[in-house]
C-alpha positions in Angstrom: 120.1 108.5 91.8 118.3 111.3 90.0 114.6 111.7 89.2 115.1 112.5 85.6 116.4 109.0 85.0 114.2 107.3 87.6 111.0 108.7 86.0 112.0 107.8 82.5 108.9 107.7 80.2 110.7 105.5 77.6 108.7 102.3 76.9 110.4 99.0 77.2 110.9 97.3 73.9 109.4 100.1 71.8 111.1 102.7 69.6 111.5 106.2 71.1 108.5 108.5 70.4 109.1 112.2 70.4 105.5 113.3 70.3 102.4 111.9 72.1 99.6 110.3 70.2 97.1 112.8 68.9 94.1 113.1 71.1 95.6 111.3 74.1 95.6 113.8 77.0 97.0 111.2 79.5 100.5 111.3 80.8 102.8 108.3 80.0 102.3 107.0 83.5 98.6 107.3 83.4 98.7 105.3 80.2 100.6 102.6 82.1 98.0 102.5 84.8 95.2 102.2 82.3 97.0 99.6 80.3 97.1 97.4 83.3 93.5 98.0 84.4 92.3 96.7 81.0 94.7 93.8 80.8 93.7 90.1 81.0 96.2 89.2 83.8 94.6 92.0 85.9 91.1 90.7 85.3 92.1 87.2 86.3 93.1 88.4 89.7 89.3 88.4 90.6 89.5 84.6 90.7 92.8 84.3 92.6 92.9 83.7 96.3 94.2 86.4 98.6 94.0 84.4 101.9 90.5 83.0 102.3 88.6 80.6 100.0 86.4 82.2 97.4 83.7 82.7 96.4 81.6 82.4 99.6 78.5 83.7 101.3 80.7 86.4 102.9 82.6 88.5 100.4 86.3 88.6 101.3 89.3 90.0 99.5 90.6 88.4 96.3 93.8 89.4 94.5 91.9 92.0 92.5 90.3 93.9 95.3 93.5 93.7 97.3 95.5 95.2 94.3 93.0 98.0 93.9 93.2 98.9 97.6 97.0 98.8 97.5 97.0 101.1 94.5 94.8 103.5 96.4 97.1 103.5 99.4 100.1 103.8 97.2 98.7 106.8 95.5 98.2 108.5 98.9 101.8 107.6 99.9 103.1 109.0 96.6 101.3 112.3 97.1 102.4 112.6 100.7 106.0 111.9 100.0 106.0 114.4 97.1 104.7 117.0 99.6 107.3 116.2 102.2 110.4 116.3 99.9 109.1 119.0 97.6 110.9 121.9 99.2 114.3 120.2 99.0 114.1 119.6 95.2 115.3 121.7 92.3 112.8 123.4 90.0 113.3 120.7 87.4 112.8 117.9 90.0 109.6 119.6 91.3 108.1 119.2 87.9 109.1 115.6 87.5 108.0 114.3 90.9 104.4 115.5 90.5 103.6 112.2 89.0 105.2 109.8 91.4 101.7 109.1 92.9 100.7 107.6 89.5 103.9 105.6 89.1 103.5 104.1 92.6 99.8 103.4 92.1 100.7 101.6 88.8 103.3 99.4 90.4 100.9 98.7 93.3 98.2 97.7 90.8 100.6 95.2 89.2 102.4 93.9 92.3 100.4 90.6 92.4 100.1 89.9 88.7 102.9 87.3 88.8 101.4 85.3 91.6 100.0 81.8 90.8 96.6 80.5 91.9 95.9 79.5 95.5 97.9 82.3 97.2 101.4 81.9 98.4 100.9 78.1 98.6 100.8 78.2 94.8 104.4 79.4 94.7 105.4 76.7 97.1 103.6 74.0 95.0 105.5 75.0 91.9 108.8 75.1 93.8 108.1 71.7 95.3 107.4 70.1 92.0 110.9 71.0 90.7 112.6 70.4 94.1 110.9 67.1 95.1 108.5 66.1 92.3 109.0 64.8 88.8 110.5 68.2 87.8 113.7 67.5 89.8 114.9 65.4 86.9 115.7 68.7 85.1 118.5 69.6 87.6 121.3 67.9 85.6 120.1 69.4 82.3 120.4 73.1 83.2 122.6 75.6 85.0 122.6 75.9 88.8 121.0 79.4 88.7 118.4 78.2 86.2 117.5 75.4 88.6 117.3 77.8 91.5 114.8 79.8 89.5 112.5 76.8 89.3 112.9 75.5 92.9 112.3 79.0 94.2 109.3 80.1 92.1 108.9 83.8 92.9 105.9 85.9 92.0 107.9 89.1 91.9 110.2 87.7 89.2 107.3 86.3 87.4 105.7 89.7 87.3 108.6 91.2 85.3 108.5 88.3 82.9 104.8 88.6 82.4 105.0 92.3 81.6 108.1 92.3 79.5 108.4 89.0 77.7 107.3 88.6 74.1 105.1 85.6 74.3 104.2 83.8 71.1 102.0 86.0 68.9 102.5 89.1 71.1 104.4 92.3 70.5 108.0 93.0 71.5 108.3 94.4 75.0 105.3 92.7 76.3 103.0 95.4 77.7 105.5 98.0 76.7 105.3 99.9 80.0 107.6 102.8 80.9 111.0 102.1 82.4 109.9 104.0 85.5 106.8 101.9 86.1 108.8 98.6 85.6 111.6 99.8 87.8 109.2 100.5 90.6 107.9 97.0 90.4 111.3 95.3 91.0 111.2 94.7 94.7 114.3 92.5 94.8 117.0 93.9 92.4 119.0 90.6 92.1 118.6 87.1 90.8 117.8 83.8 92.5 121.5 83.1 93.3 121.2 85.9 95.9 117.7 85.1 97.1 118.8 84.0 100.6 116.7 82.2 103.2 113.5 83.9 102.2 113.9 82.8 98.5 113.0 86.2 97.2 114.4 87.6 94.0 113.5 90.0 91.2 114.0 88.3 87.9 114.4 84.9 86.2 117.4 84.2 84.0 115.1 84.6 81.0 114.8 88.3 82.0 118.5 88.9 82.9 119.1 91.2 79.9 115.8 93.0 80.5 116.7 93.6 84.1 120.2 95.0 83.2 118.6 97.2 80.5 116.2 98.7 83.0 118.8 99.3 85.7 121.0 101.1 83.1 118.2 103.2 81.7 117.1 104.2 85.2 120.7 104.9 86.3 120.2 102.7 89.4 123.6 102.0 91.0 125.2 98.6 91.2 125.9 98.0 94.9 127.8 94.6 94.6 129.3 93.8 91.2 130.4 90.3 92.3 126.9 89.3 93.4 125.0 91.5 90.8 123.0 93.3 93.5 121.6 96.7 92.6 120.0 99.4 94.7 116.2 99.6 94.7 114.3 102.2 92.8 113.3 104.7 95.5 109.6 104.3 94.8 109.8 100.6 95.5 109.8 101.4 99.3 106.4 103.1 98.9 104.9 100.1 96.9 106.2 97.7 99.6 104.7 99.9 102.4 101.3 100.1 100.7 101.1 96.3 100.3 102.2 95.7 103.9 99.7 98.1 105.2 96.8 96.7 103.3 97.3 93.0 104.0 98.0 93.7 107.7 94.7 95.5 108.1 92.4 93.9 105.5 93.2 90.3 106.5 92.0 91.1 110.0 88.8 92.7 108.7 88.1 89.6 106.6 88.8 87.4 109.6 86.3 89.3 111.6 83.6 89.0 108.9 84.2 85.3 108.7 84.0 84.8 112.5 87.6 83.7 112.8 88.4 86.6 115.1 85.8 88.3 117.4 84.7 91.9 116.8 86.2 92.9 120.2 89.6 91.4 119.3 89.9 93.2 116.0 88.6 96.5 117.4 91.2 96.3 120.2 94.0 95.6 117.7 93.0 98.6 115.7 92.5 100.9 118.8 96.1 100.0 119.9 97.4 102.3 117.1 95.9 105.3 118.9 97.1 104.5 122.4 98.2 107.6 124.2 96.4 109.9 121.7 93.6 111.0 124.0 92.1 113.5 121.6 91.9 110.9 118.8 90.6 108.2 121.1 87.8 110.5 122.2 86.8 111.3 118.6 86.9 107.6 117.6 84.7 106.8 120.7 82.2 109.4 119.6 82.0 108.0 116.1 81.6 104.4 117.4 78.6 105.6 119.5 76.9 106.9 116.4 77.9 104.0 114.1 76.6 100.8 115.7 76.8 98.3 112.8 79.8 96.0 113.6 81.1 95.8 110.0 80.9 99.6 109.7 82.7 100.1 113.0 85.6 97.9 111.8 85.6 99.7 108.4 85.9 103.0 110.2 88.7 101.9 112.4 90.5 100.2 109.5 90.4 103.5 107.5 91.9 105.4 110.5 94.7 102.8 111.0 95.6 103.0 107.3 95.8 106.8 107.4 98.0 106.6 110.5 100.4 104.1 108.9 100.5 106.0 105.6 101.6 109.2 107.4 104.2 107.3 109.4 105.6 105.5 106.3 105.8 108.8 104.3 107.6 110.5 107.3 110.2 107.7 107.4 110.8 108.1 103.6 111.3 111.8 104.0 113.6 111.4 107.0 115.8 108.9 105.1 115.5 110.6 101.7 119.2 111.0 101.1 120.2 107.4 101.9 117.2 106.1 99.8 118.4 108.2 96.9 122.1 107.1 97.2 121.1 103.4 97.5 122.4 102.8 101.0 119.0 102.5 102.8 118.4 98.9 103.8 115.1 98.7 105.7 111.4 98.6 105.2 109.8 101.9 105.9 107.4 100.4 108.4 110.2 98.9 110.4 111.3 102.4 111.3 108.0 104.0 112.4 107.5 105.2 115.9 107.5 102.5 118.7 103.8 102.7 119.5 102.8 102.0 115.9 105.5 99.4 115.5 104.3 97.5 118.6 100.7 97.7 117.4 101.7 96.3 114.0 103.7 93.5 115.6 100.6 92.5 117.7 98.5 92.4 114.5 101.0 90.2 112.8 101.2 87.8 115.7 97.5 87.3 115.8 97.3 86.9 112.0 100.0 84.2 112.0 98.5 82.3 115.0 94.8 82.5 114.4 94.2 83.6 110.8 96.8 82.1 108.4 96.7 78.8 110.3 92.9 78.6 110.2 91.5 75.4 108.7 89.9 77.2 105.8 93.2 78.7 104.8 95.1 75.4 105.3 92.6 73.6 103.1 93.3 76.0 100.3 97.0 75.5 100.7 96.6 71.7 100.5 94.4 72.0 97.5 97.0 74.2 95.8 99.7 71.6 96.3 97.6 68.8 94.9 96.0 70.5 92.0 99.0 72.5 90.8 101.3 69.5 91.4 99.1 67.3 89.2 98.8 69.9 86.4 102.6 70.5 86.4 103.2 66.8 86.2 100.9 66.4 83.2 102.1 69.5 81.2 105.8 69.2 82.1 105.9 65.6 80.9 104.0 66.5 77.8 106.3 69.4 76.8 109.4 67.3 77.4 107.9 64.3 75.5 105.8 66.0 72.7 105.8 63.2 70.2 103.4 60.8 72.1 99.7 60.8 71.2 98.6 61.5 74.8 101.1 64.3 75.3 100.0 66.0 72.0 96.5 66.0 73.3 97.6 67.5 76.6 99.7 70.2 74.8 96.7 71.1 72.7 95.1 72.5 75.9 97.9 75.1 76.3 97.1 78.4 74.6 99.3 79.3 71.6 101.2 82.0 73.5 102.9 79.4 75.6 104.1 77.2 72.7 107.7 77.9 72.0 110.2 76.8 69.3 113.2 76.5 71.6 114.0 73.0 73.0 116.2 74.1 75.9 114.9 72.3 79.0 114.9 75.4 81.1 112.9 77.4 78.6 110.4 74.5 78.2 110.0 74.4 82.0 109.6 78.1 82.1 106.8 77.9 79.5 104.9 75.4 81.6 105.2 77.5 84.7 104.1 80.5 82.6 100.9 78.6 81.8 100.1 77.2 85.2 101.0 80.3 87.2 98.7 82.4 85.0 95.6 80.3 85.8 92.9 81.4 88.1 91.9 79.2 91.0 88.7 78.2 89.2 90.4 77.5 85.9 93.0 75.3 87.7 90.4 73.3 89.5 88.4 72.8 86.3 91.4 71.8 84.3 92.5 69.4 87.0 89.0 67.7 87.1 88.8 67.4 83.3 92.3 65.9 82.9 91.8 63.5 85.7 88.4 62.4 84.4 86.5 63.7 87.4 84.3 66.0 85.3 83.4 65.3 81.7 82.0 68.0 79.4 80.5 67.3 76.1 80.0 69.8 73.3 81.7 73.3 73.2 
């Protein structure tokens, strides 16, 4: 792969522009970043669950704050990688890669836009509706790979659809982002037929042509022509690392604030990352003597851990630069960091799984997600498949115009319903559920 193609500034779905707009001093990638910051889907992330219920008396992360933090870490990773590979590049490449920090930050900013309400349980609820609920009736009406899209709802694939699809009344190309930014968002460069046990894939069948167009424009190699598996855009590894670093560390910080984990437990988990580094341990100890507020102590250690992991991930990227660029690299960056750090990460993950993600407050959110999204899907899916009834016409009138389509293909109708439901915030989904079920009546506007 080559950086000239990988950092293409051509905008998806839009005609080629030779000159920049007069008065706009931003680069094309900075425009991508700003376009997402000011978008409605990005604003809606403030009311989408990250892990813990919101809002509450203790402020914890939502999808919005998480995405901003991932973008910050991603920008640092991009800068550090640029510095590490700079001397090995040609003069033309050196000019191009100066903006990879912005491209990575943009993809980080967008990485959760395709996720439905109620965290990952929302994905499972949508999948369950088509696999085990009323939606399973569609199986005999569509192709096997289309059905796989529905029973394995995937936020990453939904992200590409959200940003590139021309919804009713919207412009061609969706948000018309650059090919480089979109390519950096495709974490899994294959469709649902190749999703494997983890049910992860990069695009729905509705975006099959979009995906192929992006891969061609970015000159990303096809690794398996029979299965349709492509190499990753090199910068995807940095986006993935930034996300993993943030949720690993920030979920522990939130758990400490909520009293799920003790201060001592979280401090020790963070201190493990500096085991054997006597000089660093001494400096950290001195700071913790001065800073006595528990939350500030955790915040300080969290920042130190993030810095350590950012440097480690960037080093792995630089060490494996050639295999990453030729598409043969097949690992997460954080899986190849030095043993001490890897062991510390594993301990954090174990504690998170056992004590944080299985906490009653998190489980209750997951149960709510199943019930609320399941009920909404049942109502709107039945309505869109049977639009002539008086009741269903009333239900469909609650769907915004952008989700109303002219096509009558069952898969496209199901896709339209999942577009609507997955775009809801937690609060909106709860309100819609209460109103439809008659649990909360509102009169007037």
